[in-house]
Structure formats: structure tokens, C-alpha cells
A tleap script that builds the chain and sets N, CA, C and O, in Angstrom:
source leaprc.protein.ff14SB
mol = sequence {
  NMET ILE GLY LYS LEU ASN HIE VAL ALA ILE
  VAL VAL PRO ASP LEU ASP ALA ALA ALA ALA
  LEU TYR ARG ASP THR LEU GLY ALA THR VAL
  SER GLU PRO GLU PRO LEU GLU ALA HIE GLY
  VAL THR THR VAL PHE VAL HIE LEU ALA ASN
  THR ARG ILE GLU LEU LEU HIE PRO LEU GLY
  ASN ASP SER PRO ILE GLY ARG PHE LEU GLU
  ARG HIE PRO ASP GLY GLY MET HIE HIE VAL
  CYS TYR GLU VAL ASP ASP ILE LEU ALA ALA
  ARG ASP GLN LEU LYS GLU ARG GLY ALA ARG
  VAL LEU GLY ASP GLY GLU PRO ARG THR GLY
  ALA HIE GLY LYS PRO VAL LEU PHE LEU HIE
  PRO LYS ASP PHE CYS GLY THR LEU VAL GLU
  LEU GLU GLN CVAL
}
set mol.1.N position { 0.820 -1.195 0.000 }
set mol.1.CA position { 0.000 0.000 0.000 }
set mol.1.C position { 0.867 1.262 0.000 }
set mol.1.O position { 0.724 2.112 -0.879 }
set mol.2.N position { 1.771 1.389 0.990 }
set mol.2.CA position { 2.575 2.605 1.017 }
set mol.2.C position { 3.759 2.460 0.076 }
set mol.2.O position { 4.291 1.373 -0.147 }
set mol.3.N position { 4.138 3.590 -0.455 }
set mol.3.CA position { 5.304 3.642 -1.327 }
set mol.3.C position { 6.499 4.151 -0.558 }
set mol.3.O position { 6.701 3.807 0.606 }
set mol.4.N position { 7.284 4.971 -1.217 }
set mol.4.CA position { 8.516 5.432 -0.589 }
set mol.4.C position { 8.253 6.535 0.431 }
set mol.4.O position { 7.185 7.146 0.464 }
set mol.5.N position { 9.253 6.763 1.248 }
set mol.5.CA position { 9.225 7.851 2.213 }
set mol.5.C position { 9.291 9.163 1.439 }
set mol.5.O position { 10.229 9.391 0.675 }
set mol.6.N position { 8.297 10.024 1.638 }
set mol.6.CA position { 8.277 11.310 0.951 }
set mol.6.C position { 9.072 12.349 1.729 }
set mol.6.O position { 9.903 13.054 1.156 }
set mol.7.N position { 8.816 12.447 3.053 }
set mol.7.CA position { 9.560 13.378 3.894 }
set mol.7.C position { 9.375 13.063 5.363 }
set mol.7.O position { 8.459 12.344 5.760 }
set mol.8.N position { 10.275 13.624 6.157 }
set mol.8.CA position { 10.167 13.625 7.612 }
set mol.8.C position { 9.996 15.083 8.004 }
set mol.8.O position { 10.765 15.942 7.573 }
set mol.9.N position { 8.977 15.364 8.832 }
set mol.9.CA position { 8.686 16.746 9.226 }
set mol.9.C position { 9.213 17.014 10.624 }
set mol.9.O position { 9.024 16.216 11.542 }
set mol.10.N position { 9.877 18.151 10.768 }
set mol.10.CA position { 10.450 18.581 12.043 }
set mol.10.C position { 9.901 19.964 12.363 }
set mol.10.O position { 10.003 20.884 11.552 }
set mol.11.N position { 9.323 20.103 13.542 }
set mol.11.CA position { 8.857 21.411 14.015 }
set mol.11.C position { 10.055 22.158 14.574 }
set mol.11.O position { 10.848 21.601 15.333 }
set mol.12.N position { 10.181 23.423 14.194 }
set mol.12.CA position { 11.320 24.229 14.637 }
set mol.12.C position { 10.831 25.543 15.235 }
set mol.12.O position { 9.867 26.126 14.738 }
set mol.13.N position { 11.489 26.020 16.305 }
set mol.13.CA position { 11.086 27.288 16.905 }
set mol.13.C position { 11.535 28.506 16.100 }
set mol.13.O position { 10.941 29.577 16.225 }
set mol.14.N position { 12.568 28.359 15.281 }
set mol.14.CA position { 13.086 29.465 14.471 }
set mol.14.C position { 13.347 28.923 13.063 }
set mol.14.O position { 14.344 28.243 12.823 }
set mol.15.N position { 12.443 29.231 12.146 }
set mol.15.CA position { 12.517 28.685 10.797 }
set mol.15.C position { 13.754 29.164 10.046 }
set mol.15.O position { 14.397 28.378 9.350 }
set mol.16.N position { 14.091 30.437 10.177 }
set mol.16.CA position { 15.269 30.962 9.482 }
set mol.16.C position { 16.555 30.292 9.973 }
set mol.16.O position { 17.424 29.939 9.176 }
set mol.17.N position { 16.664 30.123 11.286 }
set mol.17.CA position { 17.859 29.497 11.847 }
set mol.17.C position { 17.954 28.029 11.423 }
set mol.17.O position { 19.038 27.540 11.108 }
set mol.18.N position { 16.816 27.330 11.418 }
set mol.18.CA position { 16.821 25.926 11.021 }
set mol.18.C position { 17.189 25.785 9.547 }
set mol.18.O position { 17.972 24.907 9.183 }
set mol.19.N position { 16.629 26.645 8.697 }
set mol.19.CA position { 16.958 26.597 7.269 }
set mol.19.C position { 18.445 26.881 7.054 }
set mol.19.O position { 19.097 26.231 6.237 }
set mol.20.N position { 18.970 27.849 7.786 }
set mol.20.CA position { 20.396 28.177 7.668 }
set mol.20.C position { 21.265 27.012 8.120 }
set mol.20.O position { 22.304 26.750 7.512 }
set mol.21.N position { 20.864 26.312 9.169 }
set mol.21.CA position { 21.622 25.160 9.648 }
set mol.21.C position { 21.745 24.105 8.561 }
set mol.21.O position { 22.836 23.599 8.298 }
set mol.22.N position { 20.617 23.772 7.927 }
set mol.22.CA position { 20.658 22.751 6.870 }
set mol.22.C position { 21.406 23.247 5.636 }
set mol.22.O position { 22.142 22.488 5.004 }
set mol.23.N position { 21.216 24.522 5.294 }
set mol.23.CA position { 21.853 25.070 4.095 }
set mol.23.C position { 23.344 25.316 4.312 }
set mol.23.O position { 24.176 24.840 3.540 }
set mol.24.N position { 23.680 26.069 5.377 }
set mol.24.CA position { 25.051 26.547 5.555 }
set mol.24.C position { 25.952 25.550 6.265 }
set mol.24.O position { 27.135 25.445 5.941 }
set mol.25.N position { 25.408 24.818 7.225 }
set mol.25.CA position { 26.229 23.877 7.980 }
set mol.25.C position { 26.293 22.517 7.294 }
set mol.25.O position { 27.363 21.918 7.178 }
set mol.26.N position { 25.131 22.034 6.837 }
set mol.26.CA position { 25.088 20.700 6.229 }
set mol.26.C position { 25.202 20.724 4.705 }
set mol.26.O position { 25.374 19.674 4.086 }
set mol.27.N position { 25.110 21.890 4.099 }
set mol.27.CA position { 25.292 22.012 2.659 }
set mol.27.C position { 24.129 21.528 1.817 }
set mol.27.O position { 24.310 21.182 0.650 }
set mol.28.N position { 22.932 21.498 2.397 }
set mol.28.CA position { 21.751 21.024 1.662 }
set mol.28.C position { 21.106 22.151 0.860 }
set mol.28.O position { 21.298 23.332 1.149 }
set mol.29.N position { 20.344 21.762 -0.145 }
set mol.29.CA position { 19.523 22.706 -0.890 }
set mol.29.C position { 18.233 22.907 -0.112 }
set mol.29.O position { 17.568 21.940 0.260 }
set mol.30.N position { 17.882 24.158 0.131 }
set mol.30.CA position { 16.744 24.501 0.981 }
set mol.30.C position { 15.805 25.417 0.206 }
set mol.30.O position { 16.245 26.375 -0.430 }
set mol.31.N position { 14.509 25.116 0.263 }
set mol.31.CA position { 13.513 25.933 -0.445 }
set mol.31.C position { 13.253 27.240 0.301 }
set mol.31.O position { 13.687 27.423 1.438 }
set mol.32.N position { 12.547 28.125 -0.356 }
set mol.32.CA position { 12.069 29.342 0.295 }
set mol.32.C position { 10.902 28.975 1.202 }
set mol.32.O position { 10.212 27.991 0.936 }
set mol.33.N position { 10.661 29.744 2.270 }
set mol.33.CA position { 9.503 29.486 3.134 }
set mol.33.C position { 8.199 29.634 2.358 }
set mol.33.O position { 8.049 30.524 1.521 }
set mol.34.N position { 7.259 28.737 2.661 }
set mol.34.CA position { 5.943 28.786 2.025 }
set mol.34.C position { 4.861 28.702 3.105 }
set mol.34.O position { 4.740 27.688 3.792 }
set mol.35.N position { 4.074 29.776 3.250 }
set mol.35.CA position { 2.969 29.714 4.216 }
set mol.35.C position { 1.823 28.861 3.677 }
set mol.35.O position { 1.425 28.998 2.520 }
set mol.36.N position { 1.302 27.985 4.525 }
set mol.36.CA position { 0.152 27.141 4.173 }
set mol.36.C position { -0.955 27.448 5.182 }
set mol.36.O position { -1.064 26.795 6.220 }
set mol.37.N position { -1.757 28.435 4.863 }
set mol.37.CA position { -2.772 28.891 5.802 }
set mol.37.C position { -3.758 27.800 6.193 }
set mol.37.O position { -4.181 27.742 7.348 }
set mol.38.N position { -4.130 26.940 5.262 }
set mol.38.CA position { -5.098 25.878 5.553 }
set mol.38.C position { -4.581 24.912 6.615 }
set mol.38.O position { -5.373 24.269 7.303 }
set mol.39.N position { -3.260 24.803 6.753 }
set mol.39.CA position { -2.671 23.899 7.735 }
set mol.39.C position { -2.098 24.643 8.942 }
set mol.39.O position { -1.675 24.017 9.913 }
set mol.40.N position { -2.084 25.979 8.885 }
set mol.40.CA position { -1.565 26.769 10.001 }
set mol.40.C position { -0.067 26.675 10.175 }
set mol.40.O position { 0.433 26.774 11.296 }
set mol.41.N position { 0.665 26.483 9.081 }
set mol.41.CA position { 2.120 26.340 9.164 }
set mol.41.C position { 2.812 27.107 8.041 }
set mol.41.O position { 2.218 27.429 7.013 }
set mol.42.N position { 4.074 27.380 8.278 }
set mol.42.CA position { 4.984 27.805 7.223 }
set mol.42.C position { 5.984 26.667 7.061 }
set mol.42.O position { 6.506 26.149 8.048 }
set mol.43.N position { 6.248 26.281 5.824 }
set mol.43.CA position { 7.144 25.150 5.569 }
set mol.43.C position { 8.371 25.587 4.780 }
set mol.43.O position { 8.338 26.530 3.989 }
set mol.44.N position { 9.440 24.870 5.028 }
set mol.44.CA position { 10.661 24.941 4.232 }
set mol.44.C position { 11.050 23.499 3.967 }
set mol.44.O position { 11.046 22.680 4.887 }
set mol.45.N position { 11.388 23.174 2.725 }
set mol.45.CA position { 11.804 21.816 2.406 }
set mol.45.C position { 13.309 21.774 2.177 }
set mol.45.O position { 13.876 22.581 1.441 }
set mol.46.N position { 13.932 20.803 2.834 }
set mol.46.CA position { 15.351 20.510 2.656 }
set mol.46.C position { 15.407 19.326 1.696 }
set mol.46.O position { 14.879 18.256 1.997 }
set mol.47.N position { 16.033 19.513 0.561 }
set mol.47.CA position { 16.067 18.487 -0.480 }
set mol.47.C position { 17.326 17.626 -0.328 }
set mol.47.O position { 18.453 18.121 -0.340 }
set mol.48.N position { 17.087 16.331 -0.187 }
set mol.48.CA position { 18.174 15.361 -0.071 }
set mol.48.C position { 18.123 14.431 -1.277 }
set mol.48.O position { 17.147 14.441 -2.026 }
set mol.49.N position { 19.143 13.644 -1.465 }
set mol.49.CA position { 19.194 12.755 -2.629 }
set mol.49.C position { 18.072 11.718 -2.610 }
set mol.49.O position { 17.568 11.341 -3.668 }
set mol.50.N position { 17.673 11.251 -1.427 }
set mol.50.CA position { 16.703 10.162 -1.358 }
set mol.50.C position { 15.369 10.544 -0.720 }
set mol.50.O position { 14.453 9.722 -0.705 }
set mol.51.N position { 15.229 11.746 -0.198 }
set mol.51.CA position { 13.975 12.185 0.419 }
set mol.51.C position { 14.063 13.677 0.709 }
set mol.51.O position { 14.935 14.371 0.185 }
set mol.52.N position { 13.164 14.157 1.538 }
set mol.52.CA position { 13.181 15.557 1.960 }
set mol.52.C position { 12.951 15.630 3.468 }
set mol.52.O position { 12.400 14.714 4.078 }
set mol.53.N position { 13.383 16.730 4.041 }
set mol.53.CA position { 13.059 17.088 5.410 }
set mol.53.C position { 12.159 18.313 5.300 }
set mol.53.O position { 12.492 19.274 4.606 }
set mol.54.N position { 11.023 18.276 5.982 }
set mol.54.CA position { 10.114 19.422 5.998 }
set mol.54.C position { 10.279 20.119 7.340 }
set mol.54.O position { 10.028 19.529 8.390 }
set mol.55.N position { 10.698 21.367 7.300 }
set mol.55.CA position { 10.789 22.178 8.510 }
set mol.55.C position { 9.468 22.921 8.663 }
set mol.55.O position { 9.017 23.594 7.736 }
set mol.56.N position { 8.848 22.798 9.833 }
set mol.56.CA position { 7.536 23.392 10.092 }
set mol.56.C position { 7.634 24.445 11.181 }
set mol.56.O position { 8.333 24.266 12.178 }
set mol.57.N position { 6.927 25.540 10.974 }
set mol.57.CA position { 6.863 26.613 11.970 }
set mol.57.C position { 5.424 27.117 12.013 }
set mol.57.O position { 4.753 27.155 10.982 }
set mol.58.N position { 4.938 27.508 13.206 }
set mol.58.CA position { 3.546 27.960 13.312 }
set mol.58.C position { 3.257 29.167 12.427 }
set mol.58.O position { 4.097 30.050 12.255 }
set mol.59.N position { 2.066 29.180 11.880 }
set mol.59.CA position { 1.554 30.317 11.123 }
set mol.59.C position { 0.267 30.739 11.831 }
set mol.59.O position { -0.774 30.102 11.671 }
set mol.60.N position { 0.343 31.795 12.600 }
set mol.60.CA position { -0.821 32.254 13.352 }
set mol.60.C position { -0.859 31.684 14.759 }
set mol.60.O position { -0.134 30.744 15.085 }
set mol.61.N position { -1.716 32.268 15.586 }
set mol.61.CA position { -1.776 31.913 17.002 }
set mol.61.C position { -2.471 30.586 17.278 }
set mol.61.O position { -2.219 29.975 18.316 }
set mol.62.N position { -3.332 30.126 16.385 }
set mol.62.CA position { -4.070 28.886 16.642 }
set mol.62.C position { -3.515 27.699 15.860 }
set mol.62.O position { -4.234 26.731 15.611 }
set mol.63.N position { -2.268 27.763 15.478 }
set mol.63.CA position { -1.623 26.692 14.724 }
set mol.63.C position { -1.440 25.451 15.595 }
set mol.63.O position { -1.009 25.562 16.743 }
set mol.64.N position { -1.761 24.274 15.065 }
set mol.64.CA position { -1.480 23.050 15.832 }
set mol.64.C position { 0.017 22.872 16.088 }
set mol.64.O position { 0.409 22.210 17.048 }
set mol.65.N position { 0.838 23.454 15.244 }
set mol.65.CA position { 2.285 23.379 15.441 }
set mol.65.C position { 2.694 24.248 16.624 }
set mol.65.O position { 3.669 23.939 17.309 }
set mol.66.N position { 1.964 25.325 16.871 }
set mol.66.CA position { 2.221 26.162 18.041 }
set mol.66.C position { 2.029 25.378 19.323 }
set mol.66.O position { 2.816 25.508 20.261 }
set mol.67.N position { 0.990 24.569 19.366 }
set mol.67.CA position { 0.748 23.727 20.545 }
set mol.67.C position { 1.869 22.696 20.710 }
set mol.67.O position { 2.269 22.377 21.829 }
set mol.68.N position { 2.366 22.183 19.590 }
set mol.68.CA position { 3.496 21.249 19.644 }
set mol.68.C position { 4.703 21.937 20.273 }
set mol.68.O position { 5.371 21.359 21.131 }
set mol.69.N position { 4.985 23.175 19.848 }
set mol.69.CA position { 6.139 23.909 20.392 }
set mol.69.C position { 5.954 24.254 21.868 }
set mol.69.O position { 6.939 24.355 22.600 }
set mol.70.N position { 4.716 24.436 22.315 }
set mol.70.CA position { 4.488 24.680 23.744 }
set mol.70.C position { 4.946 23.469 24.555 }
set mol.70.O position { 5.530 23.623 25.628 }
set mol.71.N position { 4.687 22.283 24.053 }
set mol.71.CA position { 5.074 21.048 24.747 }
set mol.71.C position { 6.555 20.711 24.528 }
set mol.71.O position { 7.190 20.088 25.379 }
set mol.72.N position { 7.095 21.130 23.379 }
set mol.72.CA position { 8.484 20.825 23.008 }
set mol.72.C position { 9.137 22.115 22.513 }
set mol.72.O position { 9.256 22.319 21.304 }
set mol.73.N position { 9.564 22.992 23.436 }
set mol.73.CA position { 10.053 24.326 23.019 }
set mol.73.C position { 11.266 24.308 22.091 }
set mol.73.O position { 11.496 25.273 21.362 }
set mol.74.N position { 12.040 23.229 22.107 }
set mol.74.CA position { 13.192 23.136 21.201 }
set mol.74.C position { 12.811 22.554 19.848 }
set mol.74.O position { 13.660 22.448 18.962 }
set mol.75.N position { 11.538 22.173 19.673 }
set mol.75.CA position { 11.084 21.551 18.438 }
set mol.75.C position { 11.295 20.046 18.490 }
set mol.75.O position { 11.623 19.492 19.539 }
set mol.76.N position { 11.106 19.391 17.358 }
set mol.76.CA position { 11.307 17.954 17.289 }
set mol.76.C position { 10.556 17.353 16.116 }
set mol.76.O position { 9.857 18.049 15.379 }
set mol.77.N position { 10.717 16.036 15.956 }
set mol.77.CA position { 10.061 15.353 14.849 }
set mol.77.C position { 8.550 15.406 15.034 }
set mol.77.O position { 8.040 15.150 16.125 }
set mol.78.N position { 7.851 15.734 13.981 }
set mol.78.CA position { 6.395 15.853 14.029 }
set mol.78.C position { 5.690 14.691 13.345 }
set mol.78.O position { 4.780 14.095 13.922 }
set mol.79.N position { 6.099 14.359 12.115 }
set mol.79.CA position { 5.455 13.251 11.397 }
set mol.79.C position { 6.361 12.713 10.293 }
set mol.79.O position { 7.354 13.329 9.907 }
set mol.80.N position { 5.973 11.541 9.806 }
set mol.80.CA position { 6.592 10.979 8.614 }
set mol.80.C position { 5.520 10.923 7.538 }
set mol.80.O position { 4.343 10.708 7.827 }
set mol.81.N position { 5.940 11.117 6.302 }
set mol.81.CA position { 5.001 11.115 5.183 }
set mol.81.C position { 5.397 10.026 4.198 }
set mol.81.O position { 6.534 9.963 3.731 }
set mol.82.N position { 4.417 9.166 3.893 }
set mol.82.CA position { 4.603 8.092 2.925 }
set mol.82.C position { 3.760 8.369 1.695 }
set mol.82.O position { 2.676 8.945 1.790 }
set mol.83.N position { 4.253 7.963 0.559 }
set mol.83.CA position { 3.524 8.127 -0.691 }
set mol.83.C position { 2.570 6.962 -0.910 }
set mol.83.O position { 2.865 5.818 -0.563 }
set mol.84.N position { 1.411 7.281 -1.499 }
set mol.84.CA position { 0.446 6.261 -1.922 }
set mol.84.C position { -0.022 6.620 -3.323 }
set mol.84.O position { -0.043 7.792 -3.700 }
set mol.85.N position { -0.398 5.600 -4.094 }
set mol.85.CA position { -0.883 5.839 -5.457 }
set mol.85.C position { -2.298 6.394 -5.471 }
set mol.85.O position { -2.621 7.256 -6.288 }
set mol.86.N position { -3.142 5.904 -4.572 }
set mol.86.CA position { -4.549 6.294 -4.538 }
set mol.86.C position { -4.925 6.539 -3.083 }
set mol.86.O position { -5.109 5.595 -2.315 }
set mol.87.N position { -5.039 7.802 -2.712 }
set mol.87.CA position { -5.241 8.145 -1.298 }
set mol.87.C position { -6.595 7.681 -0.776 }
set mol.87.O position { -6.706 7.300 0.389 }
set mol.88.N position { -7.621 7.706 -1.615 }
set mol.88.CA position { -8.942 7.260 -1.159 }
set mol.88.C position { -8.968 5.754 -0.937 }
set mol.88.O position { -9.542 5.281 0.044 }
set mol.89.N position { -8.351 5.001 -1.837 }
set mol.89.CA position { -8.280 3.548 -1.665 }
set mol.89.C position { -7.446 3.207 -0.429 }
set mol.89.O position { -7.802 2.301 0.326 }
set mol.90.N position { -6.341 3.923 -0.217 }
set mol.90.CA position { -5.503 3.684 0.962 }
set mol.90.C position { -6.281 4.004 2.229 }
set mol.90.O position { -6.242 3.238 3.192 }
set mol.91.N position { -6.989 5.131 2.236 }
set mol.91.CA position { -7.803 5.504 3.402 }
set mol.91.C position { -8.824 4.424 3.724 }
set mol.91.O position { -8.945 3.997 4.873 }
set mol.92.N position { -9.548 3.988 2.720 }
set mol.92.CA position { -10.604 2.998 2.948 }
set mol.92.C position { -10.023 1.681 3.448 }
set mol.92.O position { -10.584 1.050 4.344 }
set mol.93.N position { -8.909 1.271 2.872 }
set mol.93.CA position { -8.278 0.020 3.284 }
set mol.93.C position { -7.772 0.132 4.727 }
set mol.93.O position { -7.923 -0.806 5.510 }
set mol.94.N position { -7.178 1.264 5.077 }
set mol.94.CA position { -6.676 1.458 6.433 }
set mol.94.C position { -7.811 1.503 7.448 }
set mol.94.O position { -7.696 0.939 8.536 }
set mol.95.N position { -8.900 2.167 7.099 }
set mol.95.CA position { -10.045 2.220 8.007 }
set mol.95.C position { -10.626 0.824 8.232 }
set mol.95.O position { -11.016 0.485 9.350 }
set mol.96.N position { -10.683 0.022 7.179 }
set mol.96.CA position { -11.161 -1.362 7.307 }
set mol.96.C position { -10.278 -2.162 8.256 }
set mol.96.O position { -10.746 -3.091 8.914 }
set mol.97.N position { -9.005 -1.801 8.325 }
set mol.97.CA position { -8.047 -2.495 9.189 }
set mol.97.C position { -7.959 -1.869 10.580 }
set mol.97.O position { -7.127 -2.273 11.391 }
set mol.98.N position { -8.816 -0.881 10.857 }
set mol.98.CA position { -8.891 -0.301 12.198 }
set mol.98.C position { -8.106 0.967 12.423 }
set mol.98.O position { -8.091 1.475 13.544 }
set mol.99.N position { -7.457 1.497 11.416 }
set mol.99.CA position { -6.703 2.739 11.577 }
set mol.99.C position { -7.659 3.932 11.610 }
set mol.99.O position { -8.692 3.940 10.940 }
set mol.100.N position { -7.293 4.925 12.395 }
set mol.100.CA position { -8.098 6.140 12.497 }
set mol.100.C position { -7.492 7.251 11.646 }
set mol.100.O position { -6.304 7.558 11.747 }
set mol.101.N position { -8.331 7.841 10.813 }
set mol.101.CA position { -7.928 8.977 9.994 }
set mol.101.C position { -8.320 10.229 10.753 }
set mol.101.O position { -9.451 10.339 11.226 }
set mol.102.N position { -7.398 11.175 10.875 }
set mol.102.CA position { -7.678 12.405 11.608 }
set mol.102.C position { -8.549 13.355 10.792 }
set mol.102.O position { -8.612 13.260 9.566 }
set mol.103.N position { -9.213 14.263 11.482 }
set mol.103.CA position { -10.088 15.232 10.831 }
set mol.103.C position { -11.359 14.556 10.361 }
set mol.103.O position { -11.840 13.601 10.971 }
set mol.104.N position { -11.892 15.071 9.261 }
set mol.104.CA position { -13.152 14.531 8.743 }
set mol.104.C position { -12.946 13.328 7.821 }
set mol.104.O position { -13.909 12.779 7.286 }
set mol.105.N position { -11.691 12.923 7.639 }
set mol.105.CA position { -11.405 11.751 6.819 }
set mol.105.C position { -11.274 12.045 5.337 }
set mol.105.O position { -10.970 11.152 4.546 }
set mol.106.N position { -11.503 13.292 4.959 }
set mol.106.CA position { -11.370 13.672 3.551 }
set mol.106.C position { -9.988 14.276 3.309 }
set mol.106.O position { -9.496 15.044 4.137 }
set mol.107.N position { -9.361 13.939 2.189 }
set mol.107.CA position { -8.048 14.507 1.886 }
set mol.107.C position { -8.102 16.024 1.765 }
set mol.107.O position { -9.094 16.599 1.318 }
set mol.108.N position { -7.007 16.651 2.175 }
set mol.108.CA position { -6.811 18.092 1.998 }
set mol.108.C position { -5.595 18.282 1.111 }
set mol.108.O position { -4.785 17.370 0.943 }
set mol.109.N position { -5.475 19.458 0.552 }
set mol.109.CA position { -4.314 19.756 -0.284 }
set mol.109.C position { -3.119 20.046 0.607 }
set mol.109.O position { -3.181 20.895 1.496 }
set mol.110.N position { -2.026 19.329 0.358 }
set mol.110.CA position { -0.822 19.480 1.166 }
set mol.110.C position { 0.174 20.453 0.559 }
set mol.110.O position { -0.132 21.166 -0.397 }
set mol.111.N position { 1.367 20.469 1.128 }
set mol.111.CA position { 2.410 21.415 0.744 }
set mol.111.C position { 2.860 21.271 -0.699 }
set mol.111.O position { 3.371 22.229 -1.279 }
set mol.112.N position { 2.685 20.105 -1.288 }
set mol.112.CA position { 3.103 19.893 -2.678 }
set mol.112.C position { 1.940 20.017 -3.649 }
set mol.112.O position { 2.062 19.665 -4.822 }
set mol.113.N position { 0.793 20.526 -3.148 }
set mol.113.CA position { -0.374 20.667 -4.003 }
set mol.113.C position { -1.071 19.352 -4.289 }
set mol.113.O position { -1.867 19.263 -5.224 }
set mol.114.N position { -0.783 18.326 -3.496 }
set mol.114.CA position { -1.358 16.996 -3.703 }
set mol.114.C position { -2.211 16.625 -2.494 }
set mol.114.O position { -2.019 17.179 -1.411 }
set mol.115.N position { -3.153 15.692 -2.666 }
set mol.115.CA position { -4.018 15.290 -1.550 }
set mol.115.C position { -3.237 14.580 -0.441 }
set mol.115.O position { -2.380 13.736 -0.703 }
set mol.116.N position { -3.559 14.948 0.811 }
set mol.116.CA position { -2.923 14.332 1.966 }
set mol.116.C position { -3.967 13.975 3.020 }
set mol.116.O position { -5.043 14.571 3.081 }
set mol.117.N position { -3.628 12.999 3.839 }
set mol.117.CA position { -4.400 12.599 5.016 }
set mol.117.C position { -3.420 12.328 6.147 }
set mol.117.O position { -2.261 11.991 5.909 }
set mol.118.N position { -3.895 12.479 7.381 }
set mol.118.CA position { -3.077 12.139 8.545 }
set mol.118.C position { -3.741 11.003 9.309 }
set mol.118.O position { -4.966 10.942 9.420 }
set mol.119.N position { -2.911 10.101 9.835 }
set mol.119.CA position { -3.373 8.935 10.577 }
set mol.119.C position { -2.984 9.088 12.040 }
set mol.119.O position { -1.916 9.614 12.355 }
set mol.120.N position { -3.849 8.628 12.928 }
set mol.120.CA position { -3.671 8.807 14.366 }
set mol.120.C position { -2.373 8.157 14.841 }
set mol.120.O position { -2.104 6.999 14.521 }
set mol.121.N position { -1.564 8.902 15.606 }
set mol.121.CA position { -0.289 8.351 16.066 }
set mol.121.C position { -0.436 7.124 16.970 }
set mol.121.O position { 0.453 6.273 17.002 }
set mol.122.N position { -1.540 7.023 17.699 }
set mol.122.CA position { -1.715 5.860 18.583 }
set mol.122.C position { -1.865 4.565 17.796 }
set mol.122.O position { -1.669 3.479 18.342 }
set mol.123.N position { -2.208 4.673 16.531 }
set mol.123.CA position { -2.349 3.487 15.686 }
set mol.123.C position { -1.048 3.102 14.986 }
set mol.123.O position { -0.973 2.045 14.361 }
set mol.124.N position { -0.017 3.956 15.087 }
set mol.124.CA position { 1.236 3.730 14.357 }
set mol.124.C position { 2.449 3.971 15.243 }
set mol.124.O position { 3.312 4.795 14.940 }
set mol.125.N position { 2.491 3.227 16.349 }
set mol.125.CA position { 3.665 3.212 17.232 }
set mol.125.C position { 4.011 4.597 17.780 }
set mol.125.O position { 5.184 4.903 17.993 }
set mol.126.N position { 3.007 5.427 18.005 }
set mol.126.CA position { 3.243 6.758 18.558 }
set mol.126.C position { 3.717 7.786 17.550 }
set mol.126.O position { 4.168 8.864 17.939 }
set mol.127.N position { 3.626 7.477 16.264 }
set mol.127.CA position { 4.100 8.382 15.221 }
set mol.127.C position { 2.950 8.867 14.368 }
set mol.127.O position { 2.180 8.064 13.841 }
set mol.128.N position { 2.827 10.184 14.228 }
set mol.128.CA position { 1.847 10.758 13.319 }
set mol.128.C position { 2.286 10.425 11.890 }
set mol.128.O position { 3.434 10.665 11.517 }
set mol.129.N position { 1.378 9.877 11.103 }
set mol.129.CA position { 1.690 9.472 9.731 }
set mol.129.C position { 0.854 10.304 8.759 }
set mol.129.O position { -0.361 10.432 8.909 }
set mol.130.N position { 1.526 10.856 7.776 }
set mol.130.CA position { 0.869 11.555 6.682 }
set mol.130.C position { 0.955 10.672 5.449 }
set mol.130.O position { 2.001 10.086 5.170 }
set mol.131.N position { -0.141 10.576 4.713 }
set mol.131.CA position { -0.137 9.918 3.416 }
set mol.131.C position { -0.314 10.979 2.355 }
set mol.131.O position { -1.162 11.861 2.490 }
set mol.132.N position { 0.477 10.901 1.299 }
set mol.132.CA position { 0.370 11.854 0.190 }
set mol.132.C position { 0.218 11.077 -1.097 }
set mol.132.O position { 0.997 10.172 -1.394 }
set mol.133.N position { -0.813 11.449 -1.865 }
set mol.133.CA position { -1.020 10.804 -3.168 }
set mol.133.C position { -0.008 11.350 -4.150 }
set mol.133.O position { 0.192 12.560 -4.249 }
set mol.134.N position { 0.638 10.435 -4.883 }
set mol.134.CA position { 1.629 10.875 -5.879 }
set mol.134.C position { 1.191 10.486 -7.274 }
set mol.134.O position { 1.894 10.770 -8.244 }
savepdb mol mol.pdb
quit
């Protein structure tokens, strides 16, 4: 069902500093910040040869990422994203197997302009899982 690892998302308290760390210290290619109002975040993608790292920072006062930073002021890993060919078929199959889809269960447009869903971390070893249709 799942394909390759699309990205690992890390919440950061200072987006500019985190982007500079990956760009200047580690020598990675780093995208420009992109605000995603529908998700309440600003994202920066670090491009690696085999995947990406998504740096997340709160956008607005009611961002779910803001609540994450309240609990983890230094930031930390937020979720992993796996690719799927058909997000609706994957959702239905996962629900049949007992997995919980967060929100209303309908895909939303993600950072890459593609449909995404999130799966409850309690169903996946304590890890929030994002599925992205490719």
C-alpha cells in the first residue's frame, strides 16, 4: 500500500535558523519558506538525494504546530510522510483495518499541491503518519 518515504517533518522554533543550519552547515539545498494557511504552518523543504526534510513553523496563534512547540520548546520530529498511489483507496483500506484517519477523513491539499491525510499516532507506534497521493 505505502510507497517510498516522501519526507520527515520537524517542528522548529526558528525557521530561518533551522533553514540556515541545513543550508550553511550541512550544505543542503533549501527551499524558500511557504505559508500554508489551511494547515496553520509555514514550511521549508530541505532536499536530499533520497527524500526531503520538511521544517515546520507555526503560522498564526491557533496553529497546531504552536501547541506542539508549547510542549516541546526546542522543536522535534512531528510526522513521517509516505507516498500512496490512490489516497482514497488507501484511506478505505486502512479504516477497514482499524486505523483512524484524523479530521473529517477527507483529503486536503498538502504542501506539494497533492491530496494528503493524517493517521492517528496511537495506531502507528506513537508516530503521526501523513499519506500523500503521488
